[in-house]
Each structure stands twice: as structure tokens, then as C-alpha cells.
N, CA, C, O and the ligand as a Tripos MOL2 file, in Angstrom:
@<TRIPOS>MOLECULE
protein
  297   295    75     0     0
PROTEIN
NO_CHARGES

@<TRIPOS>ATOM
      1 N           9.1160   -1.4790  -29.5690 N.3       1 MET1
      2 CA          9.2570   -2.5610  -28.5930 C.3       1 MET1
      3 C           7.9320   -3.2320  -28.3290 C.2       1 MET1
      4 O           6.9420   -2.5670  -28.0210 O.2       1 MET1
      5 N           7.9070   -4.5270  -28.4470 N.am      2 GLN2
      6 CA          6.6550   -5.2260  -28.1880 C.3       2 GLN2
      7 C           6.5400   -5.5810  -26.7150 C.2       2 GLN2
      8 O           7.5390   -5.8550  -26.0510 O.2       2 GLN2
      9 N           5.3300   -5.5760  -26.2190 N.am      3 SER3
     10 CA          5.1270   -5.8880  -24.8120 C.3       3 SER3
     11 C           5.2700   -7.3860  -24.5820 C.2       3 SER3
     12 O           4.8530   -8.2040  -25.4010 O.2       3 SER3
     13 N           5.8660   -7.7190  -23.4540 N.am      4 LYS4
     14 CA          6.0590   -9.1320  -23.1370 C.3       4 LYS4
     15 C           4.8540   -9.6900  -22.3970 C.2       4 LYS4
     16 O           4.2410   -9.0210  -21.5650 O.2       4 LYS4
     17 N           4.5390  -10.9090  -22.7180 N.am      5 THR5
     18 CA          3.5180  -11.6070  -21.9440 C.3       5 THR5
     19 C           4.1740  -12.8150  -21.2880 C.2       5 THR5
     20 O           5.0770  -13.4340  -21.8520 O.2       5 THR5
     21 N           3.7160  -13.1300  -20.1130 N.am      6 PHE6
     22 CA          4.3140  -14.2360  -19.3800 C.3       6 PHE6
     23 C           3.3120  -15.3720  -19.2360 C.2       6 PHE6
     24 O           2.2780  -15.2290  -18.5830 O.2       6 PHE6
     25 N           3.6290  -16.4810  -19.8470 N.am      7 ASN7
     26 CA          2.7710  -17.6510  -19.7120 C.3       7 ASN7
     27 C           3.6020  -18.8000  -19.1540 C.2       7 ASN7
     28 O           4.3610  -19.4500  -19.8720 O.2       7 ASN7
     29 N           3.4390  -19.0300  -17.8640 N.am      8 LEU8
     30 CA          4.2680  -20.0400  -17.2070 C.3       8 LEU8
     31 C           4.0230  -21.4300  -17.7690 C.2       8 LEU8
     32 O           4.8970  -22.2940  -17.7000 O.2       8 LEU8
     33 N           2.8540  -21.6460  -18.3150 N.am      9 ASP9
     34 CA          2.5370  -22.9720  -18.8370 C.3       9 ASP9
     35 C           3.3400  -23.3060  -20.0940 C.2       9 ASP9
     36 O           3.4330  -24.4660  -20.4970 O.2       9 ASP9
     37 N           3.9080  -22.2870  -20.6950 N.am     10 GLU10
     38 CA          4.6470  -22.5280  -21.9290 C.3      10 GLU10
     39 C           6.1390  -22.7160  -21.7070 C.2      10 GLU10
     40 O           6.9120  -22.8690  -22.6530 O.2      10 GLU10
     41 N           6.5220  -22.7020  -20.4490 N.am     11 LEU11
     42 CA          7.9420  -22.8940  -20.1490 C.3      11 LEU11
     43 C           8.3720  -24.3150  -20.4990 C.2      11 LEU11
     44 O           7.7130  -25.2870  -20.1310 O.2      11 LEU11
     45 N           9.4590  -24.4150  -21.1970 N.am     12 THR12
     46 CA         10.0080  -25.7330  -21.5090 C.3      12 THR12
     47 C          11.5110  -25.7060  -21.2960 C.2      12 THR12
     48 O          12.0980  -24.6480  -21.0700 O.2      12 THR12
     49 N          12.1150  -26.8510  -21.3680 N.am     13 LEU13
     50 CA         13.5600  -26.9320  -21.2210 C.3      13 LEU13
     51 C          14.2660  -26.1630  -22.3200 C.2      13 LEU13
     52 O          15.4090  -25.7370  -22.1530 O.2      13 LEU13
     53 N          13.5930  -25.9870  -23.4340 N.am     14 GLU14
     54 CA         14.2120  -25.3010  -24.5570 C.3      14 GLU14
     55 C          14.3860  -23.8130  -24.2760 C.2      14 GLU14
     56 O          15.1460  -23.1280  -24.9610 O.2      14 GLU14
     57 N          13.6740  -23.3180  -23.2610 N.am     15 ASP15
     58 CA         13.7200  -21.8920  -22.9550 C.3      15 ASP15
     59 C          14.9200  -21.4910  -22.1230 C.2      15 ASP15
     60 O          15.1990  -20.3040  -21.9560 O.2      15 ASP15
     61 N          15.6180  -22.4630  -21.6080 N.am     16 ILE16
     62 CA         16.7110  -22.1300  -20.6970 C.3      16 ILE16
     63 C          17.8750  -23.0730  -20.9290 C.2      16 ILE16
     64 O          17.6900  -24.2530  -21.2270 O.2      16 ILE16
     65 N          19.0700  -22.5380  -20.7900 N.am     17 GLU17
     66 CA         20.2380  -23.3930  -20.8900 C.3      17 GLU17
     67 C          20.6480  -23.8170  -19.4940 C.2      17 GLU17
     68 O          21.0370  -22.9880  -18.6720 O.2      17 GLU17
     69 N          20.5610  -25.0970  -19.2330 N.am     18 PRO18
     70 CA         20.9160  -25.5800  -17.8940 C.3      18 PRO18
     71 C          22.3410  -25.2170  -17.5460 C.2      18 PRO18
     72 O          23.2400  -25.3130  -18.3810 O.2      18 PRO18
     73 N          22.5440  -24.8020  -16.3150 N.am     19 LYS19
     74 CA         23.8940  -24.4790  -15.8750 C.3      19 LYS19
     75 C          24.7150  -25.7600  -15.7790 C.2      19 LYS19
     76 O          24.1740  -26.8650  -15.7270 O.2      19 LYS19
     77 N          25.9990  -25.5890  -15.7580 N.am     20 GLN20
     78 CA         26.8890  -26.7510  -15.7270 C.3      20 GLN20
     79 C          26.6500  -27.6000  -14.4870 C.2      20 GLN20
     80 O          26.8640  -28.8120  -14.5050 O.2      20 GLN20
     81 N          26.2140  -26.9700  -13.4300 N.am     21 SER21
     82 CA         26.0140  -27.6870  -12.1760 C.3      21 SER21
     83 C          24.6530  -28.3830  -12.1170 C.2      21 SER21
     84 O          24.2870  -28.9530  -11.0890 O.2      21 SER21
     85 N          23.9120  -28.3350  -13.2140 N.am     22 ALA22
     86 CA         22.5640  -28.8940  -13.2220 C.3      22 ALA22
     87 C          22.5550  -30.3940  -12.9450 C.2      22 ALA22
     88 O          21.5320  -30.9540  -12.5510 O.2      22 ALA22
     89 N          23.6850  -31.0300  -13.1510 N.am     23 GLU23
     90 CA         23.7240  -32.4700  -12.9320 C.3      23 GLU23
     91 C          23.8200  -32.8280  -11.4550 C.2      23 GLU23
     92 O          23.6320  -33.9830  -11.0730 O.2      23 GLU23
     93 N          24.1110  -31.8460  -10.6420 N.am     24 ASN24
     94 CA         24.1340  -32.0790   -9.2080 C.3      24 ASN24
     95 C          22.7110  -31.9960   -8.6550 C.2      24 ASN24
     96 O          22.2270  -30.9140   -8.3220 O.2      24 ASN24
     97 N          22.0580  -33.1330   -8.5630 N.am     25 ASN25
     98 CA         20.6350  -33.1490   -8.2450 C.3      25 ASN25
     99 C          20.3160  -32.8640   -6.7850 C.2      25 ASN25
    100 O          19.1460  -32.6990   -6.4400 O.2      25 ASN25
    101 N          21.3070  -32.8020   -5.9310 N.am     26 SER26
    102 CA         21.0260  -32.5130   -4.5280 C.3      26 SER26
    103 C          20.9570  -31.0140   -4.2780 C.2      26 SER26
    104 O          20.5950  -30.5650   -3.1910 O.2      26 SER26
    105 N          21.3120  -30.2490   -5.3060 N.am     27 GLY27
    106 CA         21.4310  -28.8070   -5.1400 C.3      27 GLY27
    107 C          20.1700  -28.0930   -4.7150 C.2      27 GLY27
    108 O          20.2330  -27.1540   -3.9210 O.2      27 GLY27
    109 N          19.0360  -28.5090   -5.2180 N.am     28 ASN28
    110 CA         17.8150  -27.7530   -4.9680 C.3      28 ASN28
    111 C          16.8300  -28.4400   -4.0320 C.2      28 ASN28
    112 O          15.6520  -28.0840   -4.0040 O.2      28 ASN28
    113 N          17.2990  -29.4180   -3.2680 N.am     29 VAL29
    114 CA         16.4080  -30.0500   -2.2980 C.3      29 VAL29
    115 C          15.9180  -29.0050   -1.3020 C.2      29 VAL29
    116 O          16.7100  -28.2390   -0.7540 O.2      29 VAL29
    117 N          14.6140  -28.9810   -1.0750 N.am     30 GLY30
    118 CA         14.0530  -28.0020   -0.1500 C.3      30 GLY30
    119 C          13.6480  -26.7140   -0.8420 C.2      30 GLY30
    120 O          13.0590  -25.8320   -0.2180 O.2      30 GLY30
    121 N          13.9570  -26.6000   -2.1210 N.am     31 ARG31
    122 CA         13.5880  -25.4020   -2.8640 C.3      31 ARG31
    123 C          12.1040  -25.4580   -3.2150 C.2      31 ARG31
    124 O          11.5870  -26.4970   -3.6250 O.2      31 ARG31
    125 N          11.4410  -24.3420   -3.0520 N.am     32 GLN32
    126 CA         10.0130  -24.3080   -3.3420 C.3      32 GLN32
    127 C           9.7730  -23.7800   -4.7430 C.2      32 GLN32
    128 O          10.3320  -22.7620   -5.1520 O.2      32 GLN32
    129 N           8.9320  -24.4940   -5.4620 N.am     33 CYS33
    130 CA          8.5310  -24.0540   -6.7940 C.3      33 CYS33
    131 C           7.5700  -22.8730   -6.6490 C.2      33 CYS33
    132 O           6.5670  -22.9570   -5.9400 O.2      33 CYS33
    133 N           7.8890  -21.7850   -7.3250 N.am     34 LEU34
    134 CA          7.0490  -20.5910   -7.2100 C.3      34 LEU34
    135 C           5.8140  -20.6870   -8.0990 C.2      34 LEU34
    136 O           4.9340  -19.8270   -8.0540 O.2      34 LEU34
    137 N           5.7610  -21.7240   -8.8910 N.am     35 LYS35
    138 CA          4.5990  -21.8950   -9.7600 C.3      35 LYS35
    139 C           3.5170  -22.7320   -9.0850 C.2      35 LYS35
    140 O           2.3450  -22.3540   -9.0820 O.2      35 LYS35
    141 N           3.9190  -23.8870   -8.5060 N.am     36 CYS36
    142 CA          2.9230  -24.7850   -7.9160 C.3      36 CYS36
    143 C           3.1080  -24.9440   -6.4050 C.2      36 CYS36
    144 O           2.3490  -25.6660   -5.7590 O.2      36 CYS36
    145 N           4.1070  -24.2760   -5.8490 N.am     37 SER37
    146 CA          4.3820  -24.2870   -4.4040 C.3      37 SER37
    147 C           4.8810  -25.6290   -3.8810 C.2      37 SER37
    148 O           4.9330  -25.8480   -2.6710 O.2      37 SER37
    149 N           5.2400  -26.5080   -4.7760 N.am     38 HIS38
    150 CA          5.7700  -27.7970   -4.3510 C.3      38 HIS38
    151 C           7.1960  -27.6300   -3.8440 C.2      38 HIS38
    152 O           8.0270  -26.9950   -4.4940 O.2      38 HIS38
    153 N           7.4730  -28.2070   -2.6720 N.am     39 VAL39
    154 CA          8.8280  -28.1670   -2.1290 C.3      39 VAL39
    155 C           9.5650  -29.4270   -2.5340 C.2      39 VAL39
    156 O           9.0910  -30.5380   -2.2960 O.2      39 VAL39
    157 N          10.7160  -29.2530   -3.1430 N.am     40 ARG40
    158 CA         11.4620  -30.3720   -3.6870 C.3      40 ARG40
    159 C          11.9700  -31.3050   -2.5900 C.2      40 ARG40
    160 O          12.4710  -30.8540   -1.5600 O.2      40 ARG40
    161 N          11.8350  -32.5990   -2.8220 N.am     41 LEU41
    162 CA         12.2750  -33.6000   -1.8630 C.3      41 LEU41
    163 C          13.5610  -34.2660   -2.3420 C.2      41 LEU41
    164 O          13.8470  -34.3090   -3.5390 O.2      41 LEU41
    165 N          14.3160  -34.7730   -1.4020 N.am     42 ALA42
    166 CA         15.5640  -35.4590   -1.7430 C.3      42 ALA42
    167 C          15.2920  -36.6820   -2.6100 C.2      42 ALA42
    168 O          16.1240  -37.0680   -3.4310 O.2      42 ALA42
    169 N          14.1220  -37.2900   -2.4230 N.am     43 SER43
    170 CA         13.7710  -38.5000   -3.1600 C.3      43 SER43
    171 C          13.4160  -38.2080   -4.6100 C.2      43 SER43
    172 O          13.1840  -39.1260   -5.3960 O.2      43 SER43
    173 N          13.3740  -36.9420   -4.9580 N.am     44 GLU44
    174 CA         13.0170  -36.5620   -6.3260 C.3      44 GLU44
    175 C          14.2490  -36.2140   -7.1570 C.2      44 GLU44
    176 O          14.1760  -35.4500   -8.1200 O.2      44 GLU44
    177 N          15.3570  -36.7830   -6.7690 N.am     45 GLY45
    178 CA         16.6210  -36.4800   -7.4360 C.3      45 GLY45
    179 C          16.6820  -36.9120   -8.8900 C.2      45 GLY45
    180 O          17.5810  -36.4980   -9.6230 O.2      45 GLY45
    181 N          15.7270  -37.7460   -9.3180 N.am     46 ALA46
    182 CA         15.7160  -38.1900  -10.7080 C.3      46 ALA46
    183 C          15.3620  -37.0430  -11.6500 C.2      46 ALA46
    184 O          15.7160  -37.0570  -12.8290 O.2      46 ALA46
    185 N          14.6680  -36.0670  -11.1160 N.am     47 THR47
    186 CA         14.3390  -34.8920  -11.9170 C.3      47 THR47
    187 C          15.5080  -33.9130  -11.8580 C.2      47 THR47
    188 O          16.0790  -33.6820  -10.7920 O.2      47 THR47
    189 N          15.8600  -33.3410  -13.0040 N.am     48 PRO48
    190 CA         16.9700  -32.3720  -13.0090 C.3      48 PRO48
    191 C          16.7850  -31.2970  -11.9390 C.2      48 PRO48
    192 O          15.6620  -30.8600  -11.6850 O.2      48 PRO48
    193 N          17.8710  -30.8750  -11.3190 N.am     49 SER49
    194 CA         17.7950  -29.9830  -10.1590 C.3      49 SER49
    195 C          17.2180  -28.6230  -10.5030 C.2      49 SER49
    196 O          16.7680  -27.8940   -9.6190 O.2      49 SER49
    197 N          17.2290  -28.2760  -11.7850 N.am     50 TYR50
    198 CA         16.7210  -26.9520  -12.1800 C.3      50 TYR50
    199 C          15.2340  -26.9920  -12.4920 C.2      50 TYR50
    200 O          14.6360  -25.9820  -12.8640 O.2      50 TYR50
    201 N          14.6410  -28.1830  -12.3360 N.am     51 GLU51
    202 CA         13.2620  -28.3630  -12.7680 C.3      51 GLU51
    203 C          12.3850  -28.8530  -11.6230 C.2      51 GLU51
    204 O          12.8060  -29.7150  -10.8520 O.2      51 GLU51
    205 N          11.1620  -28.3120  -11.4980 N.am     52 CYS52
    206 CA         10.2260  -28.7830  -10.4860 C.3      52 CYS52
    207 C           9.7300  -30.1700  -10.8660 C.2      52 CYS52
    208 O           9.2190  -30.3620  -11.9690 O.2      52 CYS52
    209 N           9.8740  -31.1560   -9.9530 N.am     53 PRO53
    210 CA          9.4550  -32.5300  -10.2510 C.3      53 PRO53
    211 C           7.9450  -32.6720  -10.3750 C.2      53 PRO53
    212 O           7.4560  -33.6430  -10.9520 O.2      53 PRO53
    213 N           7.2220  -31.7320   -9.8490 N.am     54 LYS54
    214 CA          5.7710  -31.8450   -9.8530 C.3      54 LYS54
    215 C           5.1360  -31.2500  -11.1140 C.2      54 LYS54
    216 O           4.3400  -31.9070  -11.7850 O.2      54 LYS54
    217 N           5.4920  -30.0110  -11.4280 N.am     55 CYS55
    218 CA          4.8480  -29.3480  -12.5650 C.3      55 CYS55
    219 C           5.8040  -29.1500  -13.7350 C.2      55 CYS55
    220 O           5.3820  -28.7310  -14.8130 O.2      55 CYS55
    221 N           7.0840  -29.4460  -13.5340 N.am     56 GLY56
    222 CA          8.0350  -29.3600  -14.6360 C.3      56 GLY56
    223 C           8.5390  -27.9550  -14.9290 C.2      56 GLY56
    224 O           9.2470  -27.7430  -15.9140 O.2      56 GLY56
    225 N           8.1830  -26.9970  -14.0870 N.am     57 ALA57
    226 CA          8.6480  -25.6340  -14.3020 C.3      57 ALA57
    227 C          10.1440  -25.5190  -14.0040 C.2      57 ALA57
    228 O          10.6750  -26.2320  -13.1520 O.2      57 ALA57
    229 N          10.8080  -24.6210  -14.7130 N.am     58 ILE58
    230 CA         12.2180  -24.3670  -14.4520 C.3      58 ILE58
    231 C          12.3210  -23.2960  -13.3660 C.2      58 ILE58
    232 O          11.8770  -22.1640  -13.5580 O.2      58 ILE58
    233 N          12.9140  -23.6630  -12.2140 N.am     59 TYR59
    234 CA         12.9310  -22.7540  -11.0600 C.3      59 TYR59
    235 C          13.4280  -21.3500  -11.4250 C.2      59 TYR59
    236 O          12.7620  -20.3520  -11.1510 O.2      59 TYR59
    237 N          14.5920  -21.2940  -12.0380 N.am     60 ASP60
    238 CA         15.1830  -19.9910  -12.3330 C.3      60 ASP60
    239 C          14.3220  -19.1770  -13.2920 C.2      60 ASP60
    240 O          14.2160  -17.9550  -13.1790 O.2      60 ASP60
    241 N          13.7120  -19.8840  -14.2350 N.am     61 LYS61
    242 CA         12.8840  -19.2120  -15.2180 C.3      61 LYS61
    243 C          11.6490  -18.6050  -14.5640 C.2      61 LYS61
    244 O          11.2870  -17.4600  -14.8340 O.2      61 LYS61
    245 N          11.0110  -19.3840  -13.7050 N.am     62 VAL62
    246 CA          9.8170  -18.9080  -13.0130 C.3      62 VAL62
    247 C          10.1560  -17.6990  -12.1460 C.2      62 VAL62
    248 O           9.4380  -16.6990  -12.1410 O.2      62 VAL62
    249 N          11.2640  -17.8080  -11.4150 N.am     63 GLU63
    250 CA         11.6570  -16.7040  -10.5370 C.3      63 GLU63
    251 C          11.9870  -15.4570  -11.3450 C.2      63 GLU63
    252 O          11.6770  -14.3340  -10.9480 O.2      63 GLU63
    253 N          12.6190  -15.6840  -12.4800 N.am     64 GLN64
    254 CA         12.9650  -14.5740  -13.3610 C.3      64 GLN64
    255 C          11.7060  -13.8580  -13.8500 C.2      64 GLN64
    256 O          11.6180  -12.6300  -13.8180 O.2      64 GLN64
    257 N          10.7510  -14.6400  -14.2950 N.am     65 LEU65
    258 CA          9.5170  -14.0600  -14.8160 C.3      65 LEU65
    259 C           8.7190  -13.3710  -13.7280 C.2      65 LEU65
    260 O           8.1470  -12.3030  -13.9450 O.2      65 LEU65
    261 N           8.6830  -13.9880  -12.5530 N.am     66 LEU66
    262 CA          7.9240  -13.4000  -11.4590 C.3      66 LEU66
    263 C           8.5430  -12.0810  -10.9960 C.2      66 LEU66
    264 O           7.8250  -11.1240  -10.7050 O.2      66 LEU66
    265 N           9.8460  -12.0330  -10.9290 N.am     67 SER67
    266 CA         10.4940  -10.7950  -10.4990 C.3      67 SER67
    267 C          10.3110   -9.7130  -11.5630 C.2      67 SER67
    268 O          10.1610   -8.5330  -11.2450 O.2      67 SER67
    269 N          10.3270  -10.1270  -12.8160 N.am     68 ALA68
    270 CA         10.0970   -9.1740  -13.8960 C.3      68 ALA68
    271 C           8.6550   -8.6430  -13.8380 C.2      68 ALA68
    272 O           8.4080   -7.4540  -14.0350 O.2      68 ALA68
    273 N           7.7260   -9.5420  -13.5660 N.am     69 SER69
    274 CA          6.3220   -9.1400  -13.4490 C.3      69 SER69
    275 C           6.1100   -8.2090  -12.2690 C.2      69 SER69
    276 O           5.3300   -7.2600  -12.3390 O.2      69 SER69
    277 N           6.8200   -8.4960  -11.1810 N.am     70 ALA70
    278 CA          6.6930   -7.6690   -9.9840 C.3      70 ALA70
    279 C           7.1740   -6.2520  -10.2580 C.2      70 ALA70
    280 O           6.5990   -5.2750   -9.7790 O.2      70 ALA70
    281 N           8.2360   -6.1690  -11.0350 N.am     71 ARG71
    282 CA          8.7490   -4.8440  -11.3820 C.3      71 ARG71
    283 C           7.7510   -4.0890  -12.2560 C.2      71 ARG71
    284 O           7.5410   -2.8880  -12.0900 O.2      71 ARG71
    285 N           7.1410   -4.8160  -13.1890 N.am     72 LEU72
    286 CA          6.1780   -4.1920  -14.0980 C.3      72 LEU72
    287 C           4.9340   -3.7350  -13.3560 C.2      72 LEU72
    288 O           4.2780   -2.7680  -13.7430 O.2      72 LEU72
    289 N           4.6180   -4.4610  -12.2690 N.am     73 ALA73
    290 CA          3.3800   -4.1870  -11.5570 C.3      73 ALA73
    291 C           3.4540   -2.9220  -10.7050 C.2      73 ALA73
    292 O           2.4320   -2.4010  -10.2590 O.2      73 ALA73
    293 N           4.6700   -2.4380  -10.4840 N.am     74 ARG74
    294 CA          4.8060   -1.2690   -9.6200 C.3      74 ARG74
    295 C           4.2270   -0.0090  -10.2450 C.2      74 ARG74
    296 O           4.2680    1.0590   -9.6340 O.2      74 ARG74
    297 ZN          6.1580  -26.7390   -9.6210 Zn       75 ZN75
@<TRIPOS>BOND
     1     1     2 1
     2     2     3 1
     3     3     4 2
     4     3     5 am
     5     5     6 1
     6     6     7 1
     7     7     8 2
     8     7     9 am
     9     9    10 1
    10    10    11 1
    11    11    12 2
    12    11    13 am
    13    13    14 1
    14    14    15 1
    15    15    16 2
    16    15    17 am
    17    17    18 1
    18    18    19 1
    19    19    20 2
    20    19    21 am
    21    21    22 1
    22    22    23 1
    23    23    24 2
    24    23    25 am
    25    25    26 1
    26    26    27 1
    27    27    28 2
    28    27    29 am
    29    29    30 1
    30    30    31 1
    31    31    32 2
    32    31    33 am
    33    33    34 1
    34    34    35 1
    35    35    36 2
    36    35    37 am
    37    37    38 1
    38    38    39 1
    39    39    40 2
    40    39    41 am
    41    41    42 1
    42    42    43 1
    43    43    44 2
    44    43    45 am
    45    45    46 1
    46    46    47 1
    47    47    48 2
    48    47    49 am
    49    49    50 1
    50    50    51 1
    51    51    52 2
    52    51    53 am
    53    53    54 1
    54    54    55 1
    55    55    56 2
    56    55    57 am
    57    57    58 1
    58    58    59 1
    59    59    60 2
    60    59    61 am
    61    61    62 1
    62    62    63 1
    63    63    64 2
    64    63    65 am
    65    65    66 1
    66    66    67 1
    67    67    68 2
    68    67    69 am
    69    69    70 1
    70    70    71 1
    71    71    72 2
    72    71    73 am
    73    73    74 1
    74    74    75 1
    75    75    76 2
    76    75    77 am
    77    77    78 1
    78    78    79 1
    79    79    80 2
    80    79    81 am
    81    81    82 1
    82    82    83 1
    83    83    84 2
    84    83    85 am
    85    85    86 1
    86    86    87 1
    87    87    88 2
    88    87    89 am
    89    89    90 1
    90    90    91 1
    91    91    92 2
    92    91    93 am
    93    93    94 1
    94    94    95 1
    95    95    96 2
    96    95    97 am
    97    97    98 1
    98    98    99 1
    99    99   100 2
   100    99   101 am
   101   101   102 1
   102   102   103 1
   103   103   104 2
   104   103   105 am
   105   105   106 1
   106   106   107 1
   107   107   108 2
   108   107   109 am
   109   109   110 1
   110   110   111 1
   111   111   112 2
   112   111   113 am
   113   113   114 1
   114   114   115 1
   115   115   116 2
   116   115   117 am
   117   117   118 1
   118   118   119 1
   119   119   120 2
   120   119   121 am
   121   121   122 1
   122   122   123 1
   123   123   124 2
   124   123   125 am
   125   125   126 1
   126   126   127 1
   127   127   128 2
   128   127   129 am
   129   129   130 1
   130   130   131 1
   131   131   132 2
   132   131   133 am
   133   133   134 1
   134   134   135 1
   135   135   136 2
   136   135   137 am
   137   137   138 1
   138   138   139 1
   139   139   140 2
   140   139   141 am
   141   141   142 1
   142   142   143 1
   143   143   144 2
   144   143   145 am
   145   145   146 1
   146   146   147 1
   147   147   148 2
   148   147   149 am
   149   149   150 1
   150   150   151 1
   151   151   152 2
   152   151   153 am
   153   153   154 1
   154   154   155 1
   155   155   156 2
   156   155   157 am
   157   157   158 1
   158   158   159 1
   159   159   160 2
   160   159   161 am
   161   161   162 1
   162   162   163 1
   163   163   164 2
   164   163   165 am
   165   165   166 1
   166   166   167 1
   167   167   168 2
   168   167   169 am
   169   169   170 1
   170   170   171 1
   171   171   172 2
   172   171   173 am
   173   173   174 1
   174   174   175 1
   175   175   176 2
   176   175   177 am
   177   177   178 1
   178   178   179 1
   179   179   180 2
   180   179   181 am
   181   181   182 1
   182   182   183 1
   183   183   184 2
   184   183   185 am
   185   185   186 1
   186   186   187 1
   187   187   188 2
   188   187   189 am
   189   189   190 1
   190   190   191 1
   191   191   192 2
   192   191   193 am
   193   193   194 1
   194   194   195 1
   195   195   196 2
   196   195   197 am
   197   197   198 1
   198   198   199 1
   199   199   200 2
   200   199   201 am
   201   201   202 1
   202   202   203 1
   203   203   204 2
   204   203   205 am
   205   205   206 1
   206   206   207 1
   207   207   208 2
   208   207   209 am
   209   209   210 1
   210   210   211 1
   211   211   212 2
   212   211   213 am
   213   213   214 1
   214   214   215 1
   215   215   216 2
   216   215   217 am
   217   217   218 1
   218   218   219 1
   219   219   220 2
   220   219   221 am
   221   221   222 1
   222   222   223 1
   223   223   224 2
   224   223   225 am
   225   225   226 1
   226   226   227 1
   227   227   228 2
   228   227   229 am
   229   229   230 1
   230   230   231 1
   231   231   232 2
   232   231   233 am
   233   233   234 1
   234   234   235 1
   235   235   236 2
   236   235   237 am
   237   237   238 1
   238   238   239 1
   239   239   240 2
   240   239   241 am
   241   241   242 1
   242   242   243 1
   243   243   244 2
   244   243   245 am
   245   245   246 1
   246   246   247 1
   247   247   248 2
   248   247   249 am
   249   249   250 1
   250   250   251 1
   251   251   252 2
   252   251   253 am
   253   253   254 1
   254   254   255 1
   255   255   256 2
   256   255   257 am
   257   257   258 1
   258   258   259 1
   259   259   260 2
   260   259   261 am
   261   261   262 1
   262   262   263 1
   263   263   264 2
   264   263   265 am
   265   265   266 1
   266   266   267 1
   267   267   268 2
   268   267   269 am
   269   269   270 1
   270   270   271 1
   271   271   272 2
   272   271   273 am
   273   273   274 1
   274   274   275 1
   275   275   276 2
   276   275   277 am
   277   277   278 1
   278   278   279 1
   279   279   280 2
   280   279   281 am
   281   281   282 1
   282   282   283 1
   283   283   284 2
   284   283   285 am
   285   285   286 1
   286   286   287 1
   287   287   288 2
   288   287   289 am
   289   289   290 1
   290   290   291 1
   291   291   292 2
   292   291   293 am
   293   293   294 1
   294   294   295 1
   295   295   296 2
@<TRIPOS>SUBSTRUCTURE
     1 MET1         2 RESIDUE 1 A MET
     2 GLN2         6 RESIDUE 1 A GLN
     3 SER3        10 RESIDUE 1 A SER
     4 LYS4        14 RESIDUE 1 A LYS
     5 THR5        18 RESIDUE 1 A THR
     6 PHE6        22 RESIDUE 1 A PHE
     7 ASN7        26 RESIDUE 1 A ASN
     8 LEU8        30 RESIDUE 1 A LEU
     9 ASP9        34 RESIDUE 1 A ASP
    10 GLU10       38 RESIDUE 1 A GLU
    11 LEU11       42 RESIDUE 1 A LEU
    12 THR12       46 RESIDUE 1 A THR
    13 LEU13       50 RESIDUE 1 A LEU
    14 GLU14       54 RESIDUE 1 A GLU
    15 ASP15       58 RESIDUE 1 A ASP
    16 ILE16       62 RESIDUE 1 A ILE
    17 GLU17       66 RESIDUE 1 A GLU
    18 PRO18       70 RESIDUE 1 A PRO
    19 LYS19       74 RESIDUE 1 A LYS
    20 GLN20       78 RESIDUE 1 A GLN
    21 SER21       82 RESIDUE 1 A SER
    22 ALA22       86 RESIDUE 1 A ALA
    23 GLU23       90 RESIDUE 1 A GLU
    24 ASN24       94 RESIDUE 1 A ASN
    25 ASN25       98 RESIDUE 1 A ASN
    26 SER26      102 RESIDUE 1 A SER
    27 GLY27      106 RESIDUE 1 A GLY
    28 ASN28      110 RESIDUE 1 A ASN
    29 VAL29      114 RESIDUE 1 A VAL
    30 GLY30      118 RESIDUE 1 A GLY
    31 ARG31      122 RESIDUE 1 A ARG
    32 GLN32      126 RESIDUE 1 A GLN
    33 CYS33      130 RESIDUE 1 A CYS
    34 LEU34      134 RESIDUE 1 A LEU
    35 LYS35      138 RESIDUE 1 A LYS
    36 CYS36      142 RESIDUE 1 A CYS
    37 SER37      146 RESIDUE 1 A SER
    38 HIS38      150 RESIDUE 1 A HIS
    39 VAL39      154 RESIDUE 1 A VAL
    40 ARG40      158 RESIDUE 1 A ARG
    41 LEU41      162 RESIDUE 1 A LEU
    42 ALA42      166 RESIDUE 1 A ALA
    43 SER43      170 RESIDUE 1 A SER
    44 GLU44      174 RESIDUE 1 A GLU
    45 GLY45      178 RESIDUE 1 A GLY
    46 ALA46      182 RESIDUE 1 A ALA
    47 THR47      186 RESIDUE 1 A THR
    48 PRO48      190 RESIDUE 1 A PRO
    49 SER49      194 RESIDUE 1 A SER
    50 TYR50      198 RESIDUE 1 A TYR
    51 GLU51      202 RESIDUE 1 A GLU
    52 CYS52      206 RESIDUE 1 A CYS
    53 PRO53      210 RESIDUE 1 A PRO
    54 LYS54      214 RESIDUE 1 A LYS
    55 CYS55      218 RESIDUE 1 A CYS
    56 GLY56      222 RESIDUE 1 A GLY
    57 ALA57      226 RESIDUE 1 A ALA
    58 ILE58      230 RESIDUE 1 A ILE
    59 TYR59      234 RESIDUE 1 A TYR
    60 ASP60      238 RESIDUE 1 A ASP
    61 LYS61      242 RESIDUE 1 A LYS
    62 VAL62      246 RESIDUE 1 A VAL
    63 GLU63      250 RESIDUE 1 A GLU
    64 GLN64      254 RESIDUE 1 A GLN
    65 LEU65      258 RESIDUE 1 A LEU
    66 LEU66      262 RESIDUE 1 A LEU
    67 SER67      266 RESIDUE 1 A SER
    68 ALA68      270 RESIDUE 1 A ALA
    69 SER69      274 RESIDUE 1 A SER
    70 ALA70      278 RESIDUE 1 A ALA
    71 ARG71      282 RESIDUE 1 A ARG
    72 LEU72      286 RESIDUE 1 A LEU
    73 ALA73      290 RESIDUE 1 A ALA
    74 ARG74      294 RESIDUE 1 A ARG
    75 ZN75       297 GROUP 0 **** ****
């Protein structure tokens, strides 16, 4: 088994399959990006709801990696 490395800067849309509800852009208003700490605004609805409008990180992906890292850190 090879050890995993986490590089948030390499996250792209290709790394995740958007959920069917991804087209509902109001879904993540007020959600905070765990990568850059930007809180999503309603006016940023042009950006897909699964993606941070500021840094482009995928919310679920970042949270997944962070929780995985937290487990490894114990
Ligand atoms: Zn961000």
C-alpha cells in the first residue's frame, strides 16, 4: 500500500463527480471553504454550488481530505 499525500492545490473538477443536485446553486450559500476560509455568498451563484468561488476548491473534497488527515494525525 502506498502512502497518500494530500495536496489541496491539485484539486480539480476532474477529481470529483458532481452530485445531481449540484445545479442548485443556492444550496451552499453560507458554507465556509475549509481551504481559504471564504464564506460563500448568495451573489456567487454563478459558481457551481460544490465549488468555492474564491479558490476553486471542491467543498466535499476538501472536507474529505481534511477529515482523512485528521484521522491520520491521531
Ligand atoms: Zn476557498
